[in-house]
CHARMM-style PDB file with segment names, atoms N, HN, CA, C and O in Angstrom:
ATOM      1  N   MET     1      25.804  -4.360  15.699  1.00  0.00      PROA
ATOM      2  CA  MET     1      25.003  -3.668  14.701  1.00  0.00      PROA
ATOM      3  C   MET     1      23.530  -3.571  15.183  1.00  0.00      PROA
ATOM      4  O   MET     1      23.134  -4.366  16.035  1.00  0.00      PROA
ATOM      5  N   GLY     2      22.740  -2.666  14.690  1.00  0.00      PROA
ATOM      6  HN  GLY     2      23.061  -2.020  13.997  1.00  0.00      PROA
ATOM      7  CA  GLY     2      21.409  -2.527  15.088  1.00  0.00      PROA
ATOM      8  C   GLY     2      20.376  -2.484  13.870  1.00  0.00      PROA
ATOM      9  O   GLY     2      20.698  -1.918  12.825  1.00  0.00      PROA
ATOM     10  N   ILE     3      19.248  -3.035  14.009  1.00  0.00      PROA
ATOM     11  HN  ILE     3      18.987  -3.494  14.857  1.00  0.00      PROA
ATOM     12  CA  ILE     3      18.258  -2.945  13.037  1.00  0.00      PROA
ATOM     13  C   ILE     3      16.935  -2.415  13.611  1.00  0.00      PROA
ATOM     14  O   ILE     3      16.837  -2.411  14.838  1.00  0.00      PROA
ATOM     15  N   GLU     4      15.928  -1.977  12.890  1.00  0.00      PROA
ATOM     16  HN  GLU     4      16.007  -1.981  11.893  1.00  0.00      PROA
ATOM     17  CA  GLU     4      14.654  -1.621  13.280  1.00  0.00      PROA
ATOM     18  C   GLU     4      13.642  -2.646  12.812  1.00  0.00      PROA
ATOM     19  O   GLU     4      13.576  -3.025  11.643  1.00  0.00      PROA
ATOM     20  N   ILE     5      12.862  -3.072  13.786  1.00  0.00      PROA
ATOM     21  HN  ILE     5      12.916  -2.764  14.736  1.00  0.00      PROA
ATOM     22  CA  ILE     5      11.902  -4.108  13.590  1.00  0.00      PROA
ATOM     23  C   ILE     5      10.489  -3.560  13.763  1.00  0.00      PROA
ATOM     24  O   ILE     5      10.225  -2.841  14.727  1.00  0.00      PROA
ATOM     25  N   LYS     6       9.553  -3.894  12.825  1.00  0.00      PROA
ATOM     26  HN  LYS     6       9.767  -4.477  12.042  1.00  0.00      PROA
ATOM     27  CA  LYS     6       8.123  -3.545  12.946  1.00  0.00      PROA
ATOM     28  C   LYS     6       7.377  -4.906  12.671  1.00  0.00      PROA
ATOM     29  O   LYS     6       7.560  -5.555  11.641  1.00  0.00      PROA
ATOM     30  N   CYS     7       6.545  -5.271  13.655  1.00  0.00      PROA
ATOM     31  HN  CYS     7       6.396  -4.744  14.492  1.00  0.00      PROA
ATOM     32  CA  CYS     7       5.657  -6.379  13.553  1.00  0.00      PROA
ATOM     33  C   CYS     7       4.231  -5.842  13.466  1.00  0.00      PROA
ATOM     34  O   CYS     7       3.825  -4.987  14.253  1.00  0.00      PROA
ATOM     35  N   PHE     8       3.508  -6.341  12.528  1.00  0.00      PROA
ATOM     36  HN  PHE     8       3.839  -7.035  11.889  1.00  0.00      PROA
ATOM     37  CA  PHE     8       2.192  -5.813  12.213  1.00  0.00      PROA
ATOM     38  C   PHE     8       1.025  -6.805  12.647  1.00  0.00      PROA
ATOM     39  O   PHE     8       1.205  -8.020  12.740  1.00  0.00      PROA
ATOM     40  N   ALA     9      -0.188  -6.174  12.903  1.00  0.00      PROA
ATOM     41  HN  ALA     9      -0.334  -5.188  12.827  1.00  0.00      PROA
ATOM     42  CA  ALA     9      -1.363  -6.864  13.215  1.00  0.00      PROA
ATOM     43  C   ALA     9      -1.147  -7.874  14.363  1.00  0.00      PROA
ATOM     44  O   ALA     9      -0.628  -7.511  15.419  1.00  0.00      PROA
ATOM     45  N   THR    10      -1.551  -9.156  14.148  1.00  0.00      PROA
ATOM     46  HN  THR    10      -1.972  -9.451  13.290  1.00  0.00      PROA
ATOM     47  CA  THR    10      -1.377 -10.192  15.190  1.00  0.00      PROA
ATOM     48  C   THR    10      -0.001 -10.469  15.568  1.00  0.00      PROA
ATOM     49  O   THR    10       0.194 -11.147  16.577  1.00  0.00      PROA
ATOM     50  N   LEU    11       0.999 -10.023  14.873  1.00  0.00      PROA
ATOM     51  HN  LEU    11       0.841  -9.472  14.053  1.00  0.00      PROA
ATOM     52  CA  LEU    11       2.433 -10.254  15.244  1.00  0.00      PROA
ATOM     53  C   LEU    11       2.907  -9.178  16.118  1.00  0.00      PROA
ATOM     54  O   LEU    11       3.999  -9.324  16.668  1.00  0.00      PROA
ATOM     55  N   ALA    12       2.230  -8.134  16.310  1.00  0.00      PROA
ATOM     56  HN  ALA    12       1.343  -8.016  15.863  1.00  0.00      PROA
ATOM     57  CA  ALA    12       2.680  -7.007  17.211  1.00  0.00      PROA
ATOM     58  C   ALA    12       3.041  -7.466  18.552  1.00  0.00      PROA
ATOM     59  O   ALA    12       3.890  -6.840  19.187  1.00  0.00      PROA
ATOM     60  N   ARG    13       2.474  -8.498  19.040  1.00  0.00      PROA
ATOM     61  HN  ARG    13       1.784  -9.006  18.524  1.00  0.00      PROA
ATOM     62  CA  ARG    13       2.722  -9.005  20.500  1.00  0.00      PROA
ATOM     63  C   ARG    13       4.174  -9.447  20.593  1.00  0.00      PROA
ATOM     64  O   ARG    13       4.722  -9.479  21.695  1.00  0.00      PROA
ATOM     65  N   PHE    14       4.797  -9.776  19.524  1.00  0.00      PROA
ATOM     66  HN  PHE    14       4.352  -9.750  18.629  1.00  0.00      PROA
ATOM     67  CA  PHE    14       6.175 -10.232  19.489  1.00  0.00      PROA
ATOM     68  C   PHE    14       7.209  -9.108  19.540  1.00  0.00      PROA
ATOM     69  O   PHE    14       8.382  -9.393  19.782  1.00  0.00      PROA
ATOM     70  N   LEU    15       6.830  -7.830  19.323  1.00  0.00      PROA
ATOM     71  HN  LEU    15       5.877  -7.598  19.126  1.00  0.00      PROA
ATOM     72  CA  LEU    15       7.633  -6.763  19.129  1.00  0.00      PROA
ATOM     73  C   LEU    15       8.447  -6.471  20.423  1.00  0.00      PROA
ATOM     74  O   LEU    15       7.869  -6.198  21.475  1.00  0.00      PROA
ATOM     75  N   PRO    16       9.797  -6.534  20.323  1.00  0.00      PROA
ATOM     76  CA  PRO    16      10.534  -6.260  21.608  1.00  0.00      PROA
ATOM     77  C   PRO    16      10.614  -4.814  21.955  1.00  0.00      PROA
ATOM     78  O   PRO    16      10.363  -3.960  21.104  1.00  0.00      PROA
ATOM     79  N   ASP    17      10.962  -4.498  23.209  1.00  0.00      PROA
ATOM     80  HN  ASP    17      11.166  -5.191  23.900  1.00  0.00      PROA
ATOM     81  CA  ASP    17      10.898  -3.128  23.692  1.00  0.00      PROA
ATOM     82  C   ASP    17      12.031  -2.297  22.966  1.00  0.00      PROA
ATOM     83  O   ASP    17      11.881  -1.081  22.847  1.00  0.00      PROA
ATOM     84  N   ASN    18      13.090  -2.887  22.509  1.00  0.00      PROA
ATOM     85  HN  ASN    18      13.212  -3.874  22.606  1.00  0.00      PROA
ATOM     86  CA  ASN    18      14.100  -2.205  21.861  1.00  0.00      PROA
ATOM     87  C   ASN    18      14.096  -2.337  20.355  1.00  0.00      PROA
ATOM     88  O   ASN    18      15.142  -2.367  19.706  1.00  0.00      PROA
ATOM     89  N   ALA    19      12.848  -2.417  19.796  1.00  0.00      PROA
ATOM     90  HN  ALA    19      11.999  -2.392  20.323  1.00  0.00      PROA
ATOM     91  CA  ALA    19      12.656  -2.702  18.364  1.00  0.00      PROA
ATOM     92  C   ALA    19      13.234  -1.595  17.454  1.00  0.00      PROA
ATOM     93  O   ALA    19      13.524  -1.838  16.283  1.00  0.00      PROA
ATOM     94  N   ALA    20      13.392  -0.407  17.995  1.00  0.00      PROA
ATOM     95  HN  ALA    20      13.156  -0.209  18.946  1.00  0.00      PROA
ATOM     96  CA  ALA    20      13.892   0.712  17.195  1.00  0.00      PROA
ATOM     97  C   ALA    20      15.386   0.639  16.915  1.00  0.00      PROA
ATOM     98  O   ALA    20      15.896   1.280  15.997  1.00  0.00      PROA
ATOM     99  N   ASP    21      16.113  -0.203  17.774  1.00  0.00      PROA
ATOM    100  HN  ASP    21      15.699  -0.724  18.520  1.00  0.00      PROA
ATOM    101  CA  ASP    21      17.484  -0.361  17.641  1.00  0.00      PROA
ATOM    102  C   ASP    21      17.879  -1.810  18.120  1.00  0.00      PROA
ATOM    103  O   ASP    21      18.630  -1.959  19.084  1.00  0.00      PROA
ATOM    104  N   TYR    22      17.376  -2.824  17.452  1.00  0.00      PROA
ATOM    105  HN  TYR    22      16.766  -2.702  16.668  1.00  0.00      PROA
ATOM    106  CA  TYR    22      17.521  -4.138  17.994  1.00  0.00      PROA
ATOM    107  C   TYR    22      18.807  -4.733  17.604  1.00  0.00      PROA
ATOM    108  O   TYR    22      19.141  -4.705  16.420  1.00  0.00      PROA
ATOM    109  N   PRO    23      19.598  -5.298  18.549  1.00  0.00      PROA
ATOM    110  CA  PRO    23      20.940  -5.818  18.181  1.00  0.00      PROA
ATOM    111  C   PRO    23      20.805  -7.051  17.303  1.00  0.00      PROA
ATOM    112  O   PRO    23      19.911  -7.871  17.511  1.00  0.00      PROA
ATOM    113  N   ALA    24      21.667  -7.182  16.347  1.00  0.00      PROA
ATOM    114  HN  ALA    24      22.394  -6.516  16.177  1.00  0.00      PROA
ATOM    115  CA  ALA    24      21.622  -8.300  15.471  1.00  0.00      PROA
ATOM    116  C   ALA    24      23.059  -8.393  14.898  1.00  0.00      PROA
ATOM    117  O   ALA    24      23.728  -7.390  14.648  1.00  0.00      PROA
ATOM    118  N   ALA    25      23.474  -9.613  14.715  1.00  0.00      PROA
ATOM    119  HN  ALA    25      22.930 -10.428  14.918  1.00  0.00      PROA
ATOM    120  CA  ALA    25      24.828 -10.021  14.233  1.00  0.00      PROA
ATOM    121  C   ALA    25      24.840  -9.739  12.760  1.00  0.00      PROA
ATOM    122  O   ALA    25      23.830  -9.793  12.058  1.00  0.00      PROA
ATOM    123  N   SER    26      26.086  -9.422  12.314  1.00  0.00      PROA
ATOM    124  HN  SER    26      26.907  -9.378  12.883  1.00  0.00      PROA
ATOM    125  CA  SER    26      26.264  -9.210  10.808  1.00  0.00      PROA
ATOM    126  C   SER    26      26.029 -10.522  10.224  1.00  0.00      PROA
ATOM    127  O   SER    26      26.437 -11.560  10.745  1.00  0.00      PROA
ATOM    128  N   GLY    27      25.322 -10.466   9.065  1.00  0.00      PROA
ATOM    129  HN  GLY    27      24.990  -9.622   8.642  1.00  0.00      PROA
ATOM    130  CA  GLY    27      24.994 -11.719   8.293  1.00  0.00      PROA
ATOM    131  C   GLY    27      23.880 -12.545   8.892  1.00  0.00      PROA
ATOM    132  O   GLY    27      23.537 -13.602   8.362  1.00  0.00      PROA
ATOM    133  N   GLU    28      23.303 -12.073  10.003  1.00  0.00      PROA
ATOM    134  HN  GLU    28      23.582 -11.214  10.433  1.00  0.00      PROA
ATOM    135  CA  GLU    28      22.106 -12.834  10.496  1.00  0.00      PROA
ATOM    136  C   GLU    28      20.973 -12.724   9.507  1.00  0.00      PROA
ATOM    137  O   GLU    28      20.763 -11.700   8.857  1.00  0.00      PROA
ATOM    138  N   THR    29      20.208 -13.891   9.417  1.00  0.00      PROA
ATOM    139  HN  THR    29      20.379 -14.723   9.945  1.00  0.00      PROA
ATOM    140  CA  THR    29      19.094 -13.982   8.523  1.00  0.00      PROA
ATOM    141  C   THR    29      17.698 -13.642   9.273  1.00  0.00      PROA
ATOM    142  O   THR    29      17.602 -13.679  10.500  1.00  0.00      PROA
ATOM    143  N   ILE    30      16.730 -13.338   8.492  1.00  0.00      PROA
ATOM    144  HN  ILE    30      16.808 -13.308   7.496  1.00  0.00      PROA
ATOM    145  CA  ILE    30      15.428 -13.064   9.061  1.00  0.00      PROA
ATOM    146  C   ILE    30      14.935 -14.393   9.758  1.00  0.00      PROA
ATOM    147  O   ILE    30      14.254 -14.332  10.782  1.00  0.00      PROA
ATOM    148  N   ARG    31      15.267 -15.509   9.223  1.00  0.00      PROA
ATOM    149  HN  ARG    31      15.819 -15.559   8.391  1.00  0.00      PROA
ATOM    150  CA  ARG    31      14.858 -16.801   9.878  1.00  0.00      PROA
ATOM    151  C   ARG    31      15.438 -16.767  11.301  1.00  0.00      PROA
ATOM    152  O   ARG    31      14.709 -17.031  12.257  1.00  0.00      PROA
ATOM    153  N   SER    32      16.684 -16.461  11.459  1.00  0.00      PROA
ATOM    154  HN  SER    32      17.277 -16.247  10.683  1.00  0.00      PROA
ATOM    155  CA  SER    32      17.228 -16.484  12.827  1.00  0.00      PROA
ATOM    156  C   SER    32      16.732 -15.379  13.756  1.00  0.00      PROA
ATOM    157  O   SER    32      16.692 -15.534  14.977  1.00  0.00      PROA
ATOM    158  N   LEU    33      16.348 -14.235  13.124  1.00  0.00      PROA
ATOM    159  HN  LEU    33      16.381 -14.109  12.133  1.00  0.00      PROA
ATOM    160  CA  LEU    33      15.658 -13.151  13.819  1.00  0.00      PROA
ATOM    161  C   LEU    33      14.341 -13.534  14.350  1.00  0.00      PROA
ATOM    162  O   LEU    33      13.958 -13.163  15.459  1.00  0.00      PROA
ATOM    163  N   LEU    34      13.588 -14.341  13.494  1.00  0.00      PROA
ATOM    164  HN  LEU    34      13.899 -14.642  12.592  1.00  0.00      PROA
ATOM    165  CA  LEU    34      12.215 -14.729  13.890  1.00  0.00      PROA
ATOM    166  C   LEU    34      12.380 -15.741  15.126  1.00  0.00      PROA
ATOM    167  O   LEU    34      11.563 -15.731  16.047  1.00  0.00      PROA
ATOM    168  N   ALA    35      13.375 -16.531  15.104  1.00  0.00      PROA
ATOM    169  HN  ALA    35      14.039 -16.539  14.356  1.00  0.00      PROA
ATOM    170  CA  ALA    35      13.636 -17.515  16.191  1.00  0.00      PROA
ATOM    171  C   ALA    35      13.935 -16.690  17.422  1.00  0.00      PROA
ATOM    172  O   ALA    35      13.377 -16.993  18.476  1.00  0.00      PROA
ATOM    173  N   LYS    36      14.715 -15.742  17.373  1.00  0.00      PROA
ATOM    174  HN  LYS    36      15.169 -15.496  16.516  1.00  0.00      PROA
ATOM    175  CA  LYS    36      15.162 -14.984  18.581  1.00  0.00      PROA
ATOM    176  C   LYS    36      13.920 -14.324  19.124  1.00  0.00      PROA
ATOM    177  O   LYS    36      13.818 -14.176  20.341  1.00  0.00      PROA
ATOM    178  N   LEU    37      12.952 -13.909  18.292  1.00  0.00      PROA
ATOM    179  HN  LEU    37      13.035 -14.030  17.303  1.00  0.00      PROA
ATOM    180  CA  LEU    37      11.826 -13.198  18.738  1.00  0.00      PROA
ATOM    181  C   LEU    37      10.648 -14.201  19.103  1.00  0.00      PROA
ATOM    182  O   LEU    37       9.564 -13.788  19.516  1.00  0.00      PROA
ATOM    183  N   ASP    38      10.910 -15.434  18.937  1.00  0.00      PROA
ATOM    184  HN  ASP    38      11.790 -15.770  18.602  1.00  0.00      PROA
ATOM    185  CA  ASP    38       9.886 -16.487  19.174  1.00  0.00      PROA
ATOM    186  C   ASP    38       8.615 -16.252  18.326  1.00  0.00      PROA
ATOM    187  O   ASP    38       7.489 -16.446  18.783  1.00  0.00      PROA
ATOM    188  N   ILE    39       8.858 -15.818  17.045  1.00  0.00      PROA
ATOM    189  HN  ILE    39       9.773 -15.661  16.674  1.00  0.00      PROA
ATOM    190  CA  ILE    39       7.787 -15.623  16.041  1.00  0.00      PROA
ATOM    191  C   ILE    39       7.693 -16.984  15.218  1.00  0.00      PROA
ATOM    192  O   ILE    39       8.650 -17.333  14.527  1.00  0.00      PROA
ATOM    193  N   PRO    40       6.647 -17.674  15.288  1.00  0.00      PROA
ATOM    194  CA  PRO    40       6.516 -18.966  14.543  1.00  0.00      PROA
ATOM    195  C   PRO    40       6.517 -18.623  13.062  1.00  0.00      PROA
ATOM    196  O   PRO    40       5.694 -17.826  12.612  1.00  0.00      PROA
ATOM    197  N   GLU    41       7.417 -19.207  12.311  1.00  0.00      PROA
ATOM    198  HN  GLU    41       8.085 -19.855  12.677  1.00  0.00      PROA
ATOM    199  CA  GLU    41       7.483 -19.056  10.824  1.00  0.00      PROA
ATOM    200  C   GLU    41       6.174 -19.108  10.036  1.00  0.00      PROA
ATOM    201  O   GLU    41       5.931 -18.380   9.074  1.00  0.00      PROA
ATOM    202  N   ASP    42       5.330 -20.063  10.548  1.00  0.00      PROA
ATOM    203  HN  ASP    42       5.527 -20.654  11.330  1.00  0.00      PROA
ATOM    204  CA  ASP    42       4.093 -20.352   9.871  1.00  0.00      PROA
ATOM    205  C   ASP    42       3.025 -19.257  10.089  1.00  0.00      PROA
ATOM    206  O   ASP    42       1.963 -19.259   9.466  1.00  0.00      PROA
ATOM    207  N   GLU    43       3.359 -18.317  11.006  1.00  0.00      PROA
ATOM    208  HN  GLU    43       4.221 -18.314  11.512  1.00  0.00      PROA
ATOM    209  CA  GLU    43       2.446 -17.198  11.184  1.00  0.00      PROA
ATOM    210  C   GLU    43       2.812 -16.012  10.348  1.00  0.00      PROA
ATOM    211  O   GLU    43       2.064 -15.034  10.325  1.00  0.00      PROA
ATOM    212  N   VAL    44       3.950 -16.049   9.645  1.00  0.00      PROA
ATOM    213  HN  VAL    44       4.557 -16.844   9.664  1.00  0.00      PROA
ATOM    214  CA  VAL    44       4.530 -14.897   8.870  1.00  0.00      PROA
ATOM    215  C   VAL    44       4.089 -15.163   7.366  1.00  0.00      PROA
ATOM    216  O   VAL    44       4.221 -16.263   6.829  1.00  0.00      PROA
ATOM    217  N   ALA    45       3.564 -14.074   6.757  1.00  0.00      PROA
ATOM    218  HN  ALA    45       3.457 -13.181   7.193  1.00  0.00      PROA
ATOM    219  CA  ALA    45       3.160 -14.212   5.246  1.00  0.00      PROA
ATOM    220  C   ALA    45       4.067 -13.363   4.471  1.00  0.00      PROA
ATOM    221  O   ALA    45       4.492 -13.820   3.410  1.00  0.00      PROA
ATOM    222  N   LEU    46       4.457 -12.096   4.878  1.00  0.00      PROA
ATOM    223  HN  LEU    46       4.112 -11.724   5.740  1.00  0.00      PROA
ATOM    224  CA  LEU    46       5.293 -11.260   4.159  1.00  0.00      PROA
ATOM    225  C   LEU    46       6.408 -10.705   4.957  1.00  0.00      PROA
ATOM    226  O   LEU    46       6.226 -10.391   6.133  1.00  0.00      PROA
ATOM    227  N   LEU    47       7.608 -10.564   4.343  1.00  0.00      PROA
ATOM    228  HN  LEU    47       7.755 -10.819   3.388  1.00  0.00      PROA
ATOM    229  CA  LEU    47       8.742  -9.982   4.984  1.00  0.00      PROA
ATOM    230  C   LEU    47       9.226  -8.846   4.053  1.00  0.00      PROA
ATOM    231  O   LEU    47       9.190  -8.959   2.828  1.00  0.00      PROA
ATOM    232  N   PHE    48       9.688  -7.722   4.705  1.00  0.00      PROA
ATOM    233  HN  PHE    48       9.717  -7.630   5.700  1.00  0.00      PROA
ATOM    234  CA  PHE    48      10.360  -6.659   3.909  1.00  0.00      PROA
ATOM    235  C   PHE    48      11.614  -6.186   4.591  1.00  0.00      PROA
ATOM    236  O   PHE    48      11.652  -6.086   5.818  1.00  0.00      PROA
ATOM    237  N   ILE    49      12.621  -5.899   3.839  1.00  0.00      PROA
ATOM    238  HN  ILE    49      12.590  -5.981   2.843  1.00  0.00      PROA
ATOM    239  CA  ILE    49      13.781  -5.179   4.413  1.00  0.00      PROA
ATOM    240  C   ILE    49      13.947  -3.884   3.601  1.00  0.00      PROA
ATOM    241  O   ILE    49      14.089  -3.899   2.378  1.00  0.00      PROA
ATOM    242  N   ASN    50      13.921  -2.756   4.348  1.00  0.00      PROA
ATOM    243  HN  ASN    50      13.805  -2.744   5.341  1.00  0.00      PROA
ATOM    244  CA  ASN    50      14.010  -1.398   3.678  1.00  0.00      PROA
ATOM    245  C   ASN    50      13.006  -1.336   2.557  1.00  0.00      PROA
ATOM    246  O   ASN    50      13.339  -0.928   1.445  1.00  0.00      PROA
ATOM    247  N   SER    51      11.708  -1.759   2.848  1.00  0.00      PROA
ATOM    248  HN  SER    51      11.438  -2.090   3.752  1.00  0.00      PROA
ATOM    249  CA  SER    51      10.571  -1.592   1.930  1.00  0.00      PROA
ATOM    250  C   SER    51      10.658  -2.489   0.678  1.00  0.00      PROA
ATOM    251  O   SER    51       9.830  -2.340  -0.221  1.00  0.00      PROA
ATOM    252  N   ALA    52      11.609  -3.393   0.590  1.00  0.00      PROA
ATOM    253  HN  ALA    52      12.282  -3.514   1.320  1.00  0.00      PROA
ATOM    254  CA  ALA    52      11.788  -4.344  -0.469  1.00  0.00      PROA
ATOM    255  C   ALA    52      11.485  -5.783  -0.034  1.00  0.00      PROA
ATOM    256  O   ALA    52      11.959  -6.188   1.027  1.00  0.00      PROA
ATOM    257  N   ARG    53      10.767  -6.527  -0.750  1.00  0.00      PROA
ATOM    258  HN  ARG    53      10.381  -6.198  -1.612  1.00  0.00      PROA
ATOM    259  CA  ARG    53      10.387  -7.870  -0.451  1.00  0.00      PROA
ATOM    260  C   ARG    53      11.562  -8.661   0.053  1.00  0.00      PROA
ATOM    261  O   ARG    53      12.638  -8.589  -0.541  1.00  0.00      PROA
ATOM    262  N   ALA    54      11.411  -9.407   1.114  1.00  0.00      PROA
ATOM    263  HN  ALA    54      10.537  -9.466   1.597  1.00  0.00      PROA
ATOM    264  CA  ALA    54      12.535 -10.236   1.651  1.00  0.00      PROA
ATOM    265  C   ALA    54      11.996 -11.617   1.883  1.00  0.00      PROA
ATOM    266  O   ALA    54      10.797 -11.885   1.805  1.00  0.00      PROA
ATOM    267  N   TYR    55      12.989 -12.525   2.185  1.00  0.00      PROA
ATOM    268  HN  TYR    55      13.963 -12.308   2.248  1.00  0.00      PROA
ATOM    269  CA  TYR    55      12.653 -13.923   2.419  1.00  0.00      PROA
ATOM    270  C   TYR    55      13.329 -14.434   3.697  1.00  0.00      PROA
ATOM    271  O   TYR    55      14.223 -13.769   4.219  1.00  0.00      PROA
ATOM    272  N   LEU    56      12.943 -15.540   4.184  1.00  0.00      PROA
ATOM    273  HN  LEU    56      12.217 -16.081   3.760  1.00  0.00      PROA
ATOM    274  CA  LEU    56      13.449 -16.076   5.452  1.00  0.00      PROA
ATOM    275  C   LEU    56      15.013 -16.154   5.460  1.00  0.00      PROA
ATOM    276  O   LEU    56      15.636 -15.989   6.508  1.00  0.00      PROA
ATOM    277  N   ASP    57      15.616 -16.403   4.297  1.00  0.00      PROA
ATOM    278  HN  ASP    57      15.110 -16.537   3.445  1.00  0.00      PROA
ATOM    279  CA  ASP    57      17.102 -16.522   4.258  1.00  0.00      PROA
ATOM    280  C   ASP    57      17.788 -15.235   3.885  1.00  0.00      PROA
ATOM    281  O   ASP    57      19.005 -15.208   3.695  1.00  0.00      PROA
ATOM    282  N   SER    58      17.003 -14.138   3.773  1.00  0.00      PROA
ATOM    283  HN  SER    58      16.015 -14.160   3.927  1.00  0.00      PROA
ATOM    284  CA  SER    58      17.549 -12.770   3.424  1.00  0.00      PROA
ATOM    285  C   SER    58      18.517 -12.441   4.640  1.00  0.00      PROA
ATOM    286  O   SER    58      18.198 -12.660   5.809  1.00  0.00      PROA
ATOM    287  N   LYS    59      19.654 -11.928   4.273  1.00  0.00      PROA
ATOM    288  HN  LYS    59      19.913 -11.750   3.324  1.00  0.00      PROA
ATOM    289  CA  LYS    59      20.591 -11.535   5.329  1.00  0.00      PROA
ATOM    290  C   LYS    59      20.447 -10.084   5.704  1.00  0.00      PROA
ATOM    291  O   LYS    59      20.186  -9.245   4.842  1.00  0.00      PROA
ATOM    292  N   LEU    60      20.619  -9.753   7.036  1.00  0.00      PROA
ATOM    293  HN  LEU    60      20.831 -10.434   7.736  1.00  0.00      PROA
ATOM    294  CA  LEU    60      20.476  -8.425   7.496  1.00  0.00      PROA
ATOM    295  C   LEU    60      21.761  -7.728   7.657  1.00  0.00      PROA
ATOM    296  O   LEU    60      22.786  -8.364   7.904  1.00  0.00      PROA
ATOM    297  N   LYS    61      21.753  -6.391   7.522  1.00  0.00      PROA
ATOM    298  HN  LYS    61      20.920  -5.874   7.321  1.00  0.00      PROA
ATOM    299  CA  LYS    61      22.949  -5.509   7.698  1.00  0.00      PROA
ATOM    300  C   LYS    61      22.561  -4.355   8.580  1.00  0.00      PROA
ATOM    301  O   LYS    61      21.371  -4.112   8.782  1.00  0.00      PROA
ATOM    302  N   ASP    62      23.543  -3.621   9.124  1.00  0.00      PROA
ATOM    303  HN  ASP    62      24.509  -3.818   8.960  1.00  0.00      PROA
ATOM    304  CA  ASP    62      23.375  -2.546  10.048  1.00  0.00      PROA
ATOM    305  C   ASP    62      22.527  -1.546   9.416  1.00  0.00      PROA
ATOM    306  O   ASP    62      22.695  -1.167   8.257  1.00  0.00      PROA
ATOM    307  N   GLY    63      21.499  -1.072  10.290  1.00  0.00      PROA
ATOM    308  HN  GLY    63      21.362  -1.380  11.232  1.00  0.00      PROA
ATOM    309  CA  GLY    63      20.648  -0.083   9.840  1.00  0.00      PROA
ATOM    310  C   GLY    63      19.400  -0.533   9.095  1.00  0.00      PROA
ATOM    311  O   GLY    63      18.529   0.289   8.810  1.00  0.00      PROA
ATOM    312  N   ASP    64      19.294  -1.805   8.777  1.00  0.00      PROA
ATOM    313  HN  ASP    64      20.002  -2.473   9.008  1.00  0.00      PROA
ATOM    314  CA  ASP    64      18.080  -2.326   8.077  1.00  0.00      PROA
ATOM    315  C   ASP    64      16.826  -2.122   8.851  1.00  0.00      PROA
ATOM    316  O   ASP    64      16.824  -2.231  10.077  1.00  0.00      PROA
ATOM    317  N   ARG    65      15.742  -1.823   8.154  1.00  0.00      PROA
ATOM    318  HN  ARG    65      15.744  -1.734   7.158  1.00  0.00      PROA
ATOM    319  CA  ARG    65      14.402  -1.799   8.617  1.00  0.00      PROA
ATOM    320  C   ARG    65      13.649  -3.079   8.258  1.00  0.00      PROA
ATOM    321  O   ARG    65      13.507  -3.356   7.067  1.00  0.00      PROA
ATOM    322  N   VAL    66      13.184  -3.833   9.154  1.00  0.00      PROA
ATOM    323  HN  VAL    66      13.299  -3.608  10.122  1.00  0.00      PROA
ATOM    324  CA  VAL    66      12.536  -5.153   8.886  1.00  0.00      PROA
ATOM    325  C   VAL    66      11.013  -5.041   9.204  1.00  0.00      PROA
ATOM    326  O   VAL    66      10.637  -4.636  10.304  1.00  0.00      PROA
ATOM    327  N   GLY    67      10.178  -5.394   8.257  1.00  0.00      PROA
ATOM    328  HN  GLY    67      10.483  -5.723   7.363  1.00  0.00      PROA
ATOM    329  CA  GLY    67       8.710  -5.414   8.425  1.00  0.00      PROA
ATOM    330  C   GLY    67       8.326  -6.798   8.412  1.00  0.00      PROA
ATOM    331  O   GLY    67       8.730  -7.542   7.519  1.00  0.00      PROA
ATOM    332  N   ILE    68       7.560  -7.208   9.354  1.00  0.00      PROA
ATOM    333  HN  ILE    68       7.231  -6.603  10.080  1.00  0.00      PROA
ATOM    334  CA  ILE    68       6.994  -8.588   9.457  1.00  0.00      PROA
ATOM    335  C   ILE    68       5.512  -8.592   9.482  1.00  0.00      PROA
ATOM    336  O   ILE    68       4.866  -8.027  10.365  1.00  0.00      PROA
ATOM    337  N   PHE    69       4.990  -9.242   8.493  1.00  0.00      PROA
ATOM    338  HN  PHE    69       5.515  -9.701   7.776  1.00  0.00      PROA
ATOM    339  CA  PHE    69       3.416  -9.200   8.420  1.00  0.00      PROA
ATOM    340  C   PHE    69       2.823 -10.604   8.377  1.00  0.00      PROA
ATOM    341  O   PHE    69       3.312 -11.520   7.716  1.00  0.00      PROA
ATOM    342  N   PRO    70       1.712 -10.702   9.148  1.00  0.00      PROA
ATOM    343  CA  PRO    70       1.047 -11.971   9.108  1.00  0.00      PROA
ATOM    344  C   PRO    70       0.104 -12.093   7.923  1.00  0.00      PROA
ATOM    345  O   PRO    70      -0.107 -11.122   7.196  1.00  0.00      PROA
ATOM    346  N   ALA    71      -0.493 -13.338   7.710  1.00  0.00      PROA
ATOM    347  HN  ALA    71      -0.321 -14.127   8.300  1.00  0.00      PROA
ATOM    348  CA  ALA    71      -1.591 -13.392   6.762  1.00  0.00      PROA
ATOM    349  C   ALA    71      -2.807 -12.671   7.395  1.00  0.00      PROA
ATOM    350  O   ALA    71      -3.074 -12.773   8.592  1.00  0.00      PROA
ATOM    351  N   VAL    72      -3.518 -11.945   6.525  1.00  0.00      PROA
ATOM    352  HN  VAL    72      -3.301 -11.862   5.553  1.00  0.00      PROA
ATOM    353  CA  VAL    72      -4.667 -11.283   7.062  1.00  0.00      PROA
ATOM    354  C   VAL    72      -5.825 -11.660   6.162  1.00  0.00      PROA
ATOM    355  O   VAL    72      -5.625 -11.952   4.983  1.00  0.00      PROA
ATOM    356  N   GLY    73      -6.968 -11.656   6.673  1.00  0.00      PROA
ATOM    357  HN  GLY    73      -7.130 -11.418   7.630  1.00  0.00      PROA
ATOM    358  CA  GLY    73      -8.230 -11.941   5.847  1.00  0.00      PROA
ATOM    359  C   GLY    73      -9.289 -11.049   6.254  1.00  0.00      PROA
ATOM    360  O   GLY    73      -9.249 -10.439   7.322  1.00  0.00      PROA
ATOM    361  N   GLY    74     -10.275 -10.956   5.391  1.00  0.00      PROA
ATOM    362  HN  GLY    74     -10.308 -11.451   4.523  1.00  0.00      PROA
ATOM    363  CA  GLY    74     -11.389 -10.091   5.760  1.00  0.00      PROA
ATOM    364  C   GLY    74     -12.596 -10.666   4.979  1.00  0.00      PROA
ATOM    365  O   GLY    74     -12.481 -11.647   4.244  1.00  0.00      PROA
ATOM    366  N   GLY    75     -13.711 -10.032   5.167  1.00  0.00      PROA
ATOM    367  HN  GLY    75     -13.804  -9.235   5.764  1.00  0.00      PROA
ATOM    368  CA  GLY    75     -14.893 -10.480   4.604  1.00  0.00      PROA
ATOM    369  C   GLY    75     -15.894  -9.470   4.326  1.00  0.00      PROA
ATOM    370  OT1 GLY    75     -16.972  -9.791   3.825  1.00  0.00      PROA
TER     371      GLY     75
END
């Protein structure tokens, strides 16, 4: 199965070359995806699957679009 991954801001450095069709096992969670990409969980503030809010234990399915956002600040 394949999913699309988008990492934003400071997390963009973790984006794999095959992010448009990244292989993932059926039933894999976002937590396991972050581990495969070496993204520290404590750097992640928001997660989305197909534009809907997701969580570390949310399960992925074929064709999902995953957005991974860090905490951002401004002043």
